[in-house]
mmCIF file as Biopython writes it, N, C-alpha, C and O atoms, coordinates in Angstrom:
data_model
#
loop_
_atom_site.group_PDB
_atom_site.id
_atom_site.type_symbol
_atom_site.label_atom_id
_atom_site.label_alt_id
_atom_site.label_comp_id
_atom_site.label_asym_id
_atom_site.label_entity_id
_atom_site.label_seq_id
_atom_site.pdbx_PDB_ins_code
_atom_site.Cartn_x
_atom_site.Cartn_y
_atom_site.Cartn_z
_atom_site.occupancy
_atom_site.B_iso_or_equiv
_atom_site.auth_seq_id
_atom_site.auth_asym_id
_atom_site.pdbx_PDB_model_num
ATOM 1   N N  . MET A ? 1  ? -189.828 -104.602 -99.511  1.0 0.0 1  A 1 
ATOM 2   C CA . MET A ? 1  ? -189.129 -105.451 -98.587  1.0 0.0 1  A 1 
ATOM 3   C C  . MET A ? 1  ? -189.278 -106.897 -99.047  1.0 0.0 1  A 1 
ATOM 4   O O  . MET A ? 1  ? -190.362 -107.330 -99.439  1.0 0.0 1  A 1 
ATOM 5   N N  . VAL A ? 2  ? -188.193 -107.623 -98.993  1.0 0.0 2  A 1 
ATOM 6   C CA . VAL A ? 2  ? -188.205 -109.028 -99.381  1.0 0.0 2  A 1 
ATOM 7   C C  . VAL A ? 2  ? -187.828 -109.858 -98.158  1.0 0.0 2  A 1 
ATOM 8   O O  . VAL A ? 2  ? -186.823 -109.595 -97.497  1.0 0.0 2  A 1 
ATOM 9   N N  . LEU A ? 3  ? -188.642 -110.854 -97.872  1.0 0.0 3  A 1 
ATOM 10  C CA . LEU A ? 3  ? -188.365 -111.753 -96.757  1.0 0.0 3  A 1 
ATOM 11  C C  . LEU A ? 3  ? -187.901 -113.088 -97.298  1.0 0.0 3  A 1 
ATOM 12  O O  . LEU A ? 3  ? -188.436 -113.582 -98.291  1.0 0.0 3  A 1 
ATOM 13  N N  . GLU A ? 4  ? -186.939 -113.657 -96.671  1.0 0.0 4  A 1 
ATOM 14  C CA . GLU A ? 4  ? -186.452 -114.974 -97.051  1.0 0.0 4  A 1 
ATOM 15  C C  . GLU A ? 4  ? -186.947 -115.990 -96.028  1.0 0.0 4  A 1 
ATOM 16  O O  . GLU A ? 4  ? -186.799 -115.786 -94.823  1.0 0.0 4  A 1 
ATOM 17  N N  . PHE A ? 5  ? -187.527 -117.069 -96.501  1.0 0.0 5  A 1 
ATOM 18  C CA . PHE A ? 5  ? -188.053 -118.112 -95.632  1.0 0.0 5  A 1 
ATOM 19  C C  . PHE A ? 5  ? -187.412 -119.446 -95.991  1.0 0.0 5  A 1 
ATOM 20  O O  . PHE A ? 5  ? -187.098 -119.709 -97.152  1.0 0.0 5  A 1 
ATOM 21  N N  . SER A ? 6  ? -187.226 -120.271 -94.987  1.0 0.0 6  A 1 
ATOM 22  C CA . SER A ? 6  ? -186.783 -121.638 -95.248  1.0 0.0 6  A 1 
ATOM 23  C C  . SER A ? 6  ? -187.982 -122.427 -95.767  1.0 0.0 6  A 1 
ATOM 24  O O  . SER A ? 6  ? -189.125 -121.986 -95.648  1.0 0.0 6  A 1 
ATOM 25  N N  . GLN A ? 7  ? -187.715 -123.580 -96.334  1.0 0.0 7  A 1 
ATOM 26  C CA . GLN A ? 7  ? -188.802 -124.436 -96.839  1.0 0.0 7  A 1 
ATOM 27  C C  . GLN A ? 7  ? -189.757 -124.801 -95.705  1.0 0.0 7  A 1 
ATOM 28  O O  . GLN A ? 7  ? -190.971 -124.837 -95.903  1.0 0.0 7  A 1 
ATOM 29  N N  . GLN A ? 8  ? -189.218 -125.068 -94.531  1.0 0.0 8  A 1 
ATOM 30  C CA . GLN A ? 8  ? -190.044 -125.412 -93.377  1.0 0.0 8  A 1 
ATOM 31  C C  . GLN A ? 8  ? -190.942 -124.235 -92.982  1.0 0.0 8  A 1 
ATOM 32  O O  . GLN A ? 8  ? -192.115 -124.436 -92.667  1.0 0.0 8  A 1 
ATOM 33  N N  . GLN A ? 9  ? -190.414 -123.032 -92.996  1.0 0.0 9  A 1 
ATOM 34  C CA . GLN A ? 9  ? -191.208 -121.850 -92.664  1.0 0.0 9  A 1 
ATOM 35  C C  . GLN A ? 9  ? -192.318 -121.618 -93.687  1.0 0.0 9  A 1 
ATOM 36  O O  . GLN A ? 9  ? -193.423 -121.212 -93.328  1.0 0.0 9  A 1 
ATOM 37  N N  . ILE A ? 10 ? -192.025 -121.875 -94.948  1.0 0.0 10 A 1 
ATOM 38  C CA . ILE A ? 10 ? -193.028 -121.713 -95.998  1.0 0.0 10 A 1 
ATOM 39  C C  . ILE A ? 10 ? -194.172 -122.702 -95.787  1.0 0.0 10 A 1 
ATOM 40  O O  . ILE A ? 10 ? -195.339 -122.334 -95.923  1.0 0.0 10 A 1 
ATOM 41  N N  . HIS A ? 11 ? -193.858 -123.928 -95.462  1.0 0.0 11 A 1 
ATOM 42  C CA . HIS A ? 11 ? -194.899 -124.933 -95.213  1.0 0.0 11 A 1 
ATOM 43  C C  . HIS A ? 11 ? -195.722 -124.586 -93.978  1.0 0.0 11 A 1 
ATOM 44  O O  . HIS A ? 11 ? -196.939 -124.774 -93.965  1.0 0.0 11 A 1 
ATOM 45  N N  . LEU A ? 12 ? -195.062 -124.082 -92.946  1.0 0.0 12 A 1 
ATOM 46  C CA . LEU A ? 12 ? -195.774 -123.656 -91.744  1.0 0.0 12 A 1 
ATOM 47  C C  . LEU A ? 12 ? -196.688 -122.476 -92.053  1.0 0.0 12 A 1 
ATOM 48  O O  . LEU A ? 12 ? -197.837 -122.446 -91.614  1.0 0.0 12 A 1 
ATOM 49  N N  . LEU A ? 13 ? -196.186 -121.515 -92.799  1.0 0.0 13 A 1 
ATOM 50  C CA . LEU A ? 13 ? -196.994 -120.365 -93.190  1.0 0.0 13 A 1 
ATOM 51  C C  . LEU A ? 13 ? -198.213 -120.808 -93.988  1.0 0.0 13 A 1 
ATOM 52  O O  . LEU A ? 13 ? -199.314 -120.300 -93.776  1.0 0.0 13 A 1 
ATOM 53  N N  . HIS A ? 14 ? -198.022 -121.748 -94.900  1.0 0.0 14 A 1 
ATOM 54  C CA . HIS A ? 14 ? -199.132 -122.258 -95.699  1.0 0.0 14 A 1 
ATOM 55  C C  . HIS A ? 14 ? -200.195 -122.898 -94.806  1.0 0.0 14 A 1 
ATOM 56  O O  . HIS A ? 14 ? -201.390 -122.677 -95.007  1.0 0.0 14 A 1 
ATOM 57  N N  . ALA A ? 15 ? -199.767 -123.683 -93.829  1.0 0.0 15 A 1 
ATOM 58  C CA . ALA A ? 15 ? -200.707 -124.343 -92.916  1.0 0.0 15 A 1 
ATOM 59  C C  . ALA A ? 15 ? -201.470 -123.317 -92.086  1.0 0.0 15 A 1 
ATOM 60  O O  . ALA A ? 15 ? -202.678 -123.451 -91.889  1.0 0.0 15 A 1 
ATOM 61  N N  . VAL A ? 16 ? -200.772 -122.298 -91.599  1.0 0.0 16 A 1 
ATOM 62  C CA . VAL A ? 16 ? -201.414 -121.263 -90.791  1.0 0.0 16 A 1 
ATOM 63  C C  . VAL A ? 16 ? -202.420 -120.477 -91.630  1.0 0.0 16 A 1 
ATOM 64  O O  . VAL A ? 16 ? -203.511 -120.158 -91.159  1.0 0.0 16 A 1 
ATOM 65  N N  . LEU A ? 17 ? -202.058 -120.170 -92.854  1.0 0.0 17 A 1 
ATOM 66  C CA . LEU A ? 17 ? -202.978 -119.455 -93.742  1.0 0.0 17 A 1 
ATOM 67  C C  . LEU A ? 17 ? -204.228 -120.285 -94.021  1.0 0.0 17 A 1 
ATOM 68  O O  . LEU A ? 17 ? -205.334 -119.746 -94.055  1.0 0.0 17 A 1 
ATOM 69  N N  . ALA A ? 18 ? -204.062 -121.583 -94.218  1.0 0.0 18 A 1 
ATOM 70  C CA . ALA A ? 18 ? -205.212 -122.460 -94.470  1.0 0.0 18 A 1 
ATOM 71  C C  . ALA A ? 18 ? -206.132 -122.496 -93.255  1.0 0.0 18 A 1 
ATOM 72  O O  . ALA A ? 18 ? -207.352 -122.425 -93.403  1.0 0.0 18 A 1 
ATOM 73  N N  . GLU A ? 19 ? -205.566 -122.604 -92.065  1.0 0.0 19 A 1 
ATOM 74  C CA . GLU A ? 19 ? -206.379 -122.595 -90.840  1.0 0.0 19 A 1 
ATOM 75  C C  . GLU A ? 19 ? -207.105 -121.270 -90.683  1.0 0.0 19 A 1 
ATOM 76  O O  . GLU A ? 19 ? -208.282 -121.242 -90.325  1.0 0.0 19 A 1 
ATOM 77  N N  . SER A ? 20 ? -206.412 -120.179 -90.948  1.0 0.0 20 A 1 
ATOM 78  C CA . SER A ? 20 ? -207.019 -118.853 -90.827  1.0 0.0 20 A 1 
ATOM 79  C C  . SER A ? 20 ? -208.158 -118.673 -91.826  1.0 0.0 20 A 1 
ATOM 80  O O  . SER A ? 20 ? -209.196 -118.101 -91.493  1.0 0.0 20 A 1 
ATOM 81  N N  . ALA A ? 21 ? -207.967 -119.157 -93.035  1.0 0.0 21 A 1 
ATOM 82  C CA . ALA A ? 21 ? -209.013 -119.057 -94.056  1.0 0.0 21 A 1 
ATOM 83  C C  . ALA A ? 21 ? -210.239 -119.861 -93.640  1.0 0.0 21 A 1 
ATOM 84  O O  . ALA A ? 21 ? -211.369 -119.407 -93.816  1.0 0.0 21 A 1 
ATOM 85  N N  . ASP A ? 22 ? -210.024 -121.042 -93.094  1.0 0.0 22 A 1 
ATOM 86  C CA . ASP A ? 22 ? -211.151 -121.862 -92.624  1.0 0.0 22 A 1 
ATOM 87  C C  . ASP A ? 22 ? -211.907 -121.161 -91.506  1.0 0.0 22 A 1 
ATOM 88  O O  . ASP A ? 22 ? -213.138 -121.137 -91.508  1.0 0.0 22 A 1 
ATOM 89  N N  . ALA A ? 23 ? -211.183 -120.595 -90.558  1.0 0.0 23 A 1 
ATOM 90  C CA . ALA A ? 23 ? -211.819 -119.896 -89.431  1.0 0.0 23 A 1 
ATOM 91  C C  . ALA A ? 23 ? -212.579 -118.671 -89.924  1.0 0.0 23 A 1 
ATOM 92  O O  . ALA A ? 23 ? -213.688 -118.399 -89.464  1.0 0.0 23 A 1 
ATOM 93  N N  . LEU A ? 24 ? -211.996 -117.944 -90.843  1.0 0.0 24 A 1 
ATOM 94  C CA . LEU A ? 24 ? -212.644 -116.755 -91.376  1.0 0.0 24 A 1 
ATOM 95  C C  . LEU A ? 24 ? -213.898 -117.124 -92.165  1.0 0.0 24 A 1 
ATOM 96  O O  . LEU A ? 24 ? -214.917 -116.440 -92.074  1.0 0.0 24 A 1 
ATOM 97  N N  . ARG A ? 25 ? -213.821 -118.196 -92.930  1.0 0.0 25 A 1 
ATOM 98  C CA . ARG A ? 25 ? -214.988 -118.663 -93.688  1.0 0.0 25 A 1 
ATOM 99  C C  . ARG A ? 25 ? -216.125 -119.050 -92.733  1.0 0.0 25 A 1 
ATOM 100 O O  . ARG A ? 25 ? -217.288 -118.742 -92.993  1.0 0.0 25 A 1 
ATOM 101 N N  . ASP A ? 26 ? -215.786 -119.721 -91.634  1.0 0.0 26 A 1 
ATOM 102 C CA . ASP A ? 26 ? -216.790 -120.073 -90.628  1.0 0.0 26 A 1 
ATOM 103 C C  . ASP A ? 26 ? -217.417 -118.820 -90.021  1.0 0.0 26 A 1 
ATOM 104 O O  . ASP A ? 26 ? -218.626 -118.774 -89.794  1.0 0.0 26 A 1 
ATOM 105 N N  . GLU A ? 27 ? -216.600 -117.814 -89.761  1.0 0.0 27 A 1 
ATOM 106 C CA . GLU A ? 27 ? -217.101 -116.564 -89.185  1.0 0.0 27 A 1 
ATOM 107 C C  . GLU A ? 27 ? -218.048 -115.857 -90.150  1.0 0.0 27 A 1 
ATOM 108 O O  . GLU A ? 27 ? -219.048 -115.273 -89.731  1.0 0.0 27 A 1 
ATOM 109 N N  . ILE A ? 28 ? -217.732 -115.910 -91.430  1.0 0.0 28 A 1 
ATOM 110 C CA . ILE A ? 28 ? -218.605 -115.299 -92.445  1.0 0.0 28 A 1 
ATOM 111 C C  . ILE A ? 28 ? -219.980 -115.956 -92.414  1.0 0.0 28 A 1 
ATOM 112 O O  . ILE A ? 28 ? -221.004 -115.276 -92.487  1.0 0.0 28 A 1 
ATOM 113 N N  . VAL A ? 29 ? -219.994 -117.275 -92.305  1.0 0.0 29 A 1 
ATOM 114 C CA . VAL A ? 29 ? -221.261 -118.019 -92.286  1.0 0.0 29 A 1 
ATOM 115 C C  . VAL A ? 29 ? -222.082 -117.664 -91.043  1.0 0.0 29 A 1 
ATOM 116 O O  . VAL A ? 29 ? -223.305 -117.542 -91.116  1.0 0.0 29 A 1 
ATOM 117 N N  . ARG A ? 30 ? -221.404 -117.499 -89.903  1.0 0.0 30 A 1 
ATOM 118 C CA . ARG A ? 30 ? -222.120 -117.227 -88.646  1.0 0.0 30 A 1 
ATOM 119 C C  . ARG A ? 30 ? -222.557 -115.784 -88.488  1.0 0.0 30 A 1 
ATOM 120 O O  . ARG A ? 30 ? -223.451 -115.488 -87.695  1.0 0.0 30 A 1 
ATOM 121 N N  . THR A ? 31 ? -221.936 -114.883 -89.234  1.0 0.0 31 A 1 
ATOM 122 C CA . THR A ? 31 ? -222.219 -113.453 -89.080  1.0 0.0 31 A 1 
ATOM 123 C C  . THR A ? 31 ? -223.531 -113.096 -89.766  1.0 0.0 31 A 1 
ATOM 124 O O  . THR A ? 31 ? -223.751 -113.428 -90.931  1.0 0.0 31 A 1 
ATOM 125 N N  . ASP A ? 32 ? -224.395 -112.415 -89.024  1.0 0.0 32 A 1 
ATOM 126 C CA . ASP A ? 32 ? -225.686 -112.042 -89.603  1.0 0.0 32 A 1 
ATOM 127 C C  . ASP A ? 32 ? -225.735 -110.573 -90.029  1.0 0.0 32 A 1 
ATOM 128 O O  . ASP A ? 32 ? -226.739 -110.137 -90.593  1.0 0.0 32 A 1 
ATOM 129 N N  . LYS A ? 33 ? -224.685 -109.811 -89.775  1.0 0.0 33 A 1 
ATOM 130 C CA . LYS A ? 33 ? -224.645 -108.403 -90.183  1.0 0.0 33 A 1 
ATOM 131 C C  . LYS A ? 33 ? -223.986 -108.306 -91.556  1.0 0.0 33 A 1 
ATOM 132 O O  . LYS A ? 33 ? -222.826 -108.679 -91.733  1.0 0.0 33 A 1 
ATOM 133 N N  . LEU A ? 34 ? -224.740 -107.806 -92.511  1.0 0.0 34 A 1 
ATOM 134 C CA . LEU A ? 34 ? -224.287 -107.753 -93.900  1.0 0.0 34 A 1 
ATOM 135 C C  . LEU A ? 34 ? -222.986 -106.973 -94.059  1.0 0.0 34 A 1 
ATOM 136 O O  . LEU A ? 34 ? -222.077 -107.422 -94.757  1.0 0.0 34 A 1 
ATOM 137 N N  . GLU A ? 35 ? -222.890 -105.817 -93.421  1.0 0.0 35 A 1 
ATOM 138 C CA . GLU A ? 35 ? -221.700 -104.979 -93.565  1.0 0.0 35 A 1 
ATOM 139 C C  . GLU A ? 35 ? -220.452 -105.713 -93.047  1.0 0.0 35 A 1 
ATOM 140 O O  . GLU A ? 35 ? -219.403 -105.684 -93.691  1.0 0.0 35 A 1 
ATOM 141 N N  . LEU A ? 36 ? -220.567 -106.354 -91.911  1.0 0.0 36 A 1 
ATOM 142 C CA . LEU A ? 36 ? -219.446 -107.111 -91.358  1.0 0.0 36 A 1 
ATOM 143 C C  . LEU A ? 36 ? -219.113 -108.302 -92.251  1.0 0.0 36 A 1 
ATOM 144 O O  . LEU A ? 36 ? -217.940 -108.603 -92.471  1.0 0.0 36 A 1 
ATOM 145 N N  . ARG A ? 37 ? -220.124 -108.971 -92.759  1.0 0.0 37 A 1 
ATOM 146 C CA . ARG A ? 37 ? -219.902 -110.122 -93.632  1.0 0.0 37 A 1 
ATOM 147 C C  . ARG A ? 37 ? -219.132 -109.714 -94.885  1.0 0.0 37 A 1 
ATOM 148 O O  . ARG A ? 37 ? -218.233 -110.427 -95.328  1.0 0.0 37 A 1 
ATOM 149 N N  . GLU A ? 38 ? -219.489 -108.566 -95.451  1.0 0.0 38 A 1 
ATOM 150 C CA . GLU A ? 38 ? -218.789 -108.089 -96.653  1.0 0.0 38 A 1 
ATOM 151 C C  . GLU A ? 38 ? -217.331 -107.771 -96.350  1.0 0.0 38 A 1 
ATOM 152 O O  . GLU A ? 38 ? -216.458 -108.069 -97.164  1.0 0.0 38 A 1 
ATOM 153 N N  . GLU A ? 39 ? -217.052 -107.173 -95.199  1.0 0.0 39 A 1 
ATOM 154 C CA . GLU A ? 39 ? -215.672 -106.887 -94.813  1.0 0.0 39 A 1 
ATOM 155 C C  . GLU A ? 39 ? -214.893 -108.184 -94.611  1.0 0.0 39 A 1 
ATOM 156 O O  . GLU A ? 39 ? -213.745 -108.291 -95.040  1.0 0.0 39 A 1 
ATOM 157 N N  . LEU A ? 40 ? -215.506 -109.161 -93.964  1.0 0.0 40 A 1 
ATOM 158 C CA . LEU A ? 40 ? -214.848 -110.447 -93.752  1.0 0.0 40 A 1 
ATOM 159 C C  . LEU A ? 40 ? -214.560 -111.136 -95.086  1.0 0.0 40 A 1 
ATOM 160 O O  . LEU A ? 40 ? -213.517 -111.770 -95.246  1.0 0.0 40 A 1 
ATOM 161 N N  . LYS A ? 41 ? -215.474 -111.014 -96.034  1.0 0.0 41 A 1 
ATOM 162 C CA . LYS A ? 41 ? -215.246 -111.606 -97.359  1.0 0.0 41 A 1 
ATOM 163 C C  . LYS A ? 41 ? -214.064 -110.944 -98.061  1.0 0.0 41 A 1 
ATOM 164 O O  . LYS A ? 41 ? -213.275 -111.624 -98.718  1.0 0.0 41 A 1 
ATOM 165 N N  . ARG A ? 42 ? -213.934 -109.618 -97.927  1.0 0.0 42 A 1 
ATOM 166 C CA . ARG A ? 42 ? -212.790 -108.920 -98.524  1.0 0.0 42 A 1 
ATOM 167 C C  . ARG A ? 42 ? -211.485 -109.411 -97.898  1.0 0.0 42 A 1 
ATOM 168 O O  . ARG A ? 42 ? -210.491 -109.627 -98.591  1.0 0.0 42 A 1 
ATOM 169 N N  . ARG A ? 43 ? -211.507 -109.579 -96.597  1.0 0.0 43 A 1 
ATOM 170 C CA . ARG A ? 43 ? -210.302 -110.065 -95.915  1.0 0.0 43 A 1 
ATOM 171 C C  . ARG A ? 43 ? -209.969 -111.509 -96.318  1.0 0.0 43 A 1 
ATOM 172 O O  . ARG A ? 43 ? -208.799 -111.869 -96.455  1.0 0.0 43 A 1 
ATOM 173 N N  . LEU A ? 44 ? -210.995 -112.316 -96.503  1.0 0.0 44 A 1 
ATOM 174 C CA . LEU A ? 44 ? -210.781 -113.692 -96.941  1.0 0.0 44 A 1 
ATOM 175 C C  . LEU A ? 44 ? -210.175 -113.708 -98.339  1.0 0.0 44 A 1 
ATOM 176 O O  . LEU A ? 44 ? -209.271 -114.496 -98.618  1.0 0.0 44 A 1 
ATOM 177 N N  . ASP A ? 45 ? -210.663 -112.852 -99.207  1.0 0.0 45 A 1 
ATOM 178 C CA . ASP A ? 45 ? -210.090 -112.764 -100.555 1.0 0.0 45 A 1 
ATOM 179 C C  . ASP A ? 45 ? -208.605 -112.389 -100.488 1.0 0.0 45 A 1 
ATOM 180 O O  . ASP A ? 45 ? -207.789 -112.957 -101.213 1.0 0.0 45 A 1 
ATOM 181 N N  . GLN A ? 46 ? -208.256 -111.437 -99.620  1.0 0.0 46 A 1 
ATOM 182 C CA . GLN A ? 46 ? -206.855 -111.046 -99.459  1.0 0.0 46 A 1 
ATOM 183 C C  . GLN A ? 46 ? -206.025 -112.217 -98.935  1.0 0.0 46 A 1 
ATOM 184 O O  . GLN A ? 46 ? -204.902 -112.445 -99.385  1.0 0.0 46 A 1 
ATOM 185 N N  . LEU A ? 47 ? -206.579 -112.940 -98.000  1.0 0.0 47 A 1 
ATOM 186 C CA . LEU A ? 47 ? -205.892 -114.098 -97.430  1.0 0.0 47 A 1 
ATOM 187 C C  . LEU A ? 47 ? -205.636 -115.151 -98.500  1.0 0.0 47 A 1 
ATOM 188 O O  . LEU A ? 47 ? -204.561 -115.749 -98.539  1.0 0.0 47 A 1 
ATOM 189 N N  . TRP A ? 48 ? -206.618 -115.381 -99.368  1.0 0.0 48 A 1 
ATOM 190 C CA . TRP A ? 48 ? -206.453 -116.357 -100.448 1.0 0.0 48 A 1 
ATOM 191 C C  . TRP A ? 48 ? -205.363 -115.930 -101.435 1.0 0.0 48 A 1 
ATOM 192 O O  . TRP A ? 48 ? -204.633 -116.773 -101.956 1.0 0.0 48 A 1 
ATOM 193 N N  . VAL A ? 49 ? -205.255 -114.628 -101.689 1.0 0.0 49 A 1 
ATOM 194 C CA . VAL A ? 49 ? -204.202 -114.133 -102.584 1.0 0.0 49 A 1 
ATOM 195 C C  . VAL A ? 49 ? -202.833 -114.461 -101.989 1.0 0.0 49 A 1 
ATOM 196 O O  . VAL A ? 49 ? -201.942 -114.943 -102.687 1.0 0.0 49 A 1 
ATOM 197 N N  . ILE A ? 50 ? -202.679 -114.195 -100.699 1.0 0.0 50 A 1 
ATOM 198 C CA . ILE A ? 50 ? -201.412 -114.502 -100.029 1.0 0.0 50 A 1 
ATOM 199 C C  . ILE A ? 50 ? -201.151 -116.001 -100.046 1.0 0.0 50 A 1 
ATOM 200 O O  . ILE A ? 50 ? -200.025 -116.437 -100.283 1.0 0.0 50 A 1 
ATOM 201 N N  . GLN A ? 51 ? -202.188 -116.785 -99.797  1.0 0.0 51 A 1 
ATOM 202 C CA . GLN A ? 51 ? -202.030 -118.242 -99.783  1.0 0.0 51 A 1 
ATOM 203 C C  . GLN A ? 51 ? -201.584 -118.755 -101.156 1.0 0.0 51 A 1 
ATOM 204 O O  . GLN A ? 51 ? -200.728 -119.636 -101.233 1.0 0.0 51 A 1 
ATOM 205 N N  . ARG A ? 52 ? -202.147 -118.221 -102.228 1.0 0.0 52 A 1 
ATOM 206 C CA . ARG A ? 52 ? -201.732 -118.635 -103.576 1.0 0.0 52 A 1 
ATOM 207 C C  . ARG A ? 52 ? -200.271 -118.260 -103.835 1.0 0.0 52 A 1 
ATOM 208 O O  . ARG A ? 52 ? -199.546 -119.010 -104.488 1.0 0.0 52 A 1 
ATOM 209 N N  . GLN A ? 53 ? -199.838 -117.107 -103.327 1.0 0.0 53 A 1 
ATOM 210 C CA . GLN A ? 53 ? -198.448 -116.705 -103.488 1.0 0.0 53 A 1 
ATOM 211 C C  . GLN A ? 53 ? -197.518 -117.672 -102.753 1.0 0.0 53 A 1 
ATOM 212 O O  . GLN A ? 53 ? -196.464 -118.045 -103.267 1.0 0.0 53 A 1 
ATOM 213 N N  . VAL A ? 54 ? -197.916 -118.068 -101.558 1.0 0.0 54 A 1 
ATOM 214 C CA . VAL A ? 54 ? -197.117 -119.017 -100.784 1.0 0.0 54 A 1 
ATOM 215 C C  . VAL A ? 54 ? -197.079 -120.366 -101.501 1.0 0.0 54 A 1 
ATOM 216 O O  . VAL A ? 54 ? -196.025 -120.998 -101.574 1.0 0.0 54 A 1 
ATOM 217 N N  . GLU A ? 55 ? -198.220 -120.811 -102.030 1.0 0.0 55 A 1 
ATOM 218 C CA . GLU A ? 55 ? -198.259 -122.081 -102.764 1.0 0.0 55 A 1 
ATOM 219 C C  . GLU A ? 55 ? -197.346 -122.022 -103.981 1.0 0.0 55 A 1 
ATOM 220 O O  . GLU A ? 55 ? -196.653 -122.992 -104.291 1.0 0.0 55 A 1 
ATOM 221 N N  . SER A ? 56 ? -197.345 -120.903 -104.659 1.0 0.0 56 A 1 
ATOM 222 C CA . SER A ? 56 ? -196.467 -120.738 -105.815 1.0 0.0 56 A 1 
ATOM 223 C C  . SER A ? 56 ? -195.010 -120.848 -105.387 1.0 0.0 56 A 1 
ATOM 224 O O  . SER A ? 56 ? -194.200 -121.481 -106.064 1.0 0.0 56 A 1 
ATOM 225 N N  . ARG A ? 57 ? -194.691 -120.240 -104.284 1.0 0.0 57 A 1 
ATOM 226 C CA . ARG A ? 57 ? -193.318 -120.302 -103.752 1.0 0.0 57 A 1 
ATOM 227 C C  . ARG A ? 57 ? -192.956 -121.730 -103.355 1.0 0.0 57 A 1 
ATOM 228 O O  . ARG A ? 57 ? -191.821 -122.162 -103.554 1.0 0.0 57 A 1 
ATOM 229 N N  . MET A ? 58 ? -193.918 -122.462 -102.794 1.0 0.0 58 A 1 
ATOM 230 C CA . MET A ? 58 ? -193.673 -123.847 -102.404 1.0 0.0 58 A 1 
ATOM 231 C C  . MET A ? 58 ? -193.300 -124.672 -103.626 1.0 0.0 58 A 1 
ATOM 232 O O  . MET A ? 58 ? -192.375 -125.483 -103.572 1.0 0.0 58 A 1 
ATOM 233 N N  . HIS A ? 59 ? -194.009 -124.470 -104.718 1.0 0.0 59 A 1 
ATOM 234 C CA . HIS A ? 59 ? -193.755 -125.243 -105.942 1.0 0.0 59 A 1 
ATOM 235 C C  . HIS A ? 59 ? -192.425 -124.855 -106.583 1.0 0.0 59 A 1 
ATOM 236 O O  . HIS A ? 59 ? -191.760 -125.701 -107.180 1.0 0.0 59 A 1 
ATOM 237 N N  . GLN A ? 60 ? -192.032 -123.593 -106.468 1.0 0.0 60 A 1 
ATOM 238 C CA . GLN A ? 60 ? -190.754 -123.144 -107.018 1.0 0.0 60 A 1 
ATOM 239 C C  . GLN A ? 60 ? -189.591 -123.739 -106.254 1.0 0.0 60 A 1 
ATOM 240 O O  . GLN A ? 60 ? -188.546 -124.032 -106.836 1.0 0.0 60 A 1 
ATOM 241 N N  . GLU A ? 61 ? -189.761 -123.918 -104.971 1.0 0.0 61 A 1 
ATOM 242 C CA . GLU A ? 61 ? -188.673 -124.370 -104.100 1.0 0.0 61 A 1 
ATOM 243 C C  . GLU A ? 61 ? -188.484 -125.892 -104.125 1.0 0.0 61 A 1 
ATOM 244 O O  . GLU A ? 61 ? -187.461 -126.391 -103.657 1.0 0.0 61 A 1 
ATOM 245 N N  . GLN A ? 62 ? -189.460 -126.634 -104.667 1.0 0.0 62 A 1 
ATOM 246 C CA . GLN A ? 62 ? -189.353 -128.094 -104.666 1.0 0.0 62 A 1 
ATOM 247 C C  . GLN A ? 62 ? -188.245 -128.538 -105.609 1.0 0.0 62 A 1 
ATOM 248 O O  . GLN A ? 62 ? -188.143 -128.040 -106.730 1.0 0.0 62 A 1 
ATOM 249 N N  . PRO A ? 63 ? -187.412 -129.477 -105.157 1.0 0.0 63 A 1 
ATOM 250 C CA . PRO A ? 63 ? -186.357 -129.985 -106.046 1.0 0.0 63 A 1 
ATOM 251 C C  . PRO A ? 63 ? -186.975 -130.779 -107.202 1.0 0.0 63 A 1 
ATOM 252 O O  . PRO A ? 63 ? -188.023 -131.407 -107.051 1.0 0.0 63 A 1 
ATOM 253 N N  . ALA A ? 64 ? -186.325 -130.738 -108.320 1.0 0.0 64 A 1 
ATOM 254 C CA . ALA A ? 64 ? -186.811 -131.456 -109.503 1.0 0.0 64 A 1 
ATOM 255 C C  . ALA A ? 64 ? -186.684 -132.966 -109.263 1.0 0.0 64 A 1 
ATOM 256 O O  . ALA A ? 64 ? -185.728 -133.435 -108.645 1.0 0.0 64 A 1 
ATOM 257 N N  . ALA A ? 65 ? -187.665 -133.707 -109.765 1.0 0.0 65 A 1 
ATOM 258 C CA . ALA A ? 65 ? -187.649 -135.175 -109.646 1.0 0.0 65 A 1 
ATOM 259 C C  . ALA A ? 65 ? -186.606 -135.737 -110.608 1.0 0.0 65 A 1 
ATOM 260 O O  . ALA A ? 65 ? -186.415 -135.221 -111.709 1.0 0.0 65 A 1 
ATOM 261 N N  . LEU A ? 66 ? -185.954 -136.776 -110.185 1.0 0.0 66 A 1 
ATOM 262 C CA . LEU A ? 66 ? -184.933 -137.404 -111.041 1.0 0.0 66 A 1 
ATOM 263 C C  . LEU A ? 66 ? -185.534 -138.456 -111.919 1.0 0.0 66 A 1 
ATOM 264 O O  . LEU A ? 66 ? -184.823 -139.086 -112.703 1.0 0.0 66 A 1 
#
């Protein structure tokens, strides 16, 4: 499935992903259960992969400088 996003939606998605990553990172630090911490780290890694994909899309969509 391919989703089409406007430039504004891509920027919003990027901001939401950054906030989510920050919140998840904070939760990892506060969690004292090793098993839960490892699961949260896996989810954070997945989130970062998506965030890098969105960043790549942001750079592709930028108009060339004159």
